[in-house]
C-alpha angles and dihedrals in degrees: 000000000000117000094239091053094046089053091053097042091049089048092232084128120024102222134031094227090056089048089053091050092047091052093046088052088055092241093129120071125189114201089342099310132097111260134207120229090252095061111127107238116220133189108270096032115134113225121198118192114196130197131170090263103044148335130240130195128206134182116221110236099172141007120216133163095220131016134165120252091256093053097044094091090056089072093072144019123220114245101176 
């Protein structure tokens, strides 16, 4: 699954267009490297979302095309 879609499906970012812009601004790192929105997310990848205020890291635990709002948080675990 594409990174921008994963960020939307997992509800880490609310809209896919915002996820695209965030990736283009190099505010999303995958395994420590800036990633394009088209990067293929795999189980075990570590995603880091950065903003001006803080940075959060997540480990991908599952990849699914569609999940309910309640199940969205099961796609990742918070590291930091």
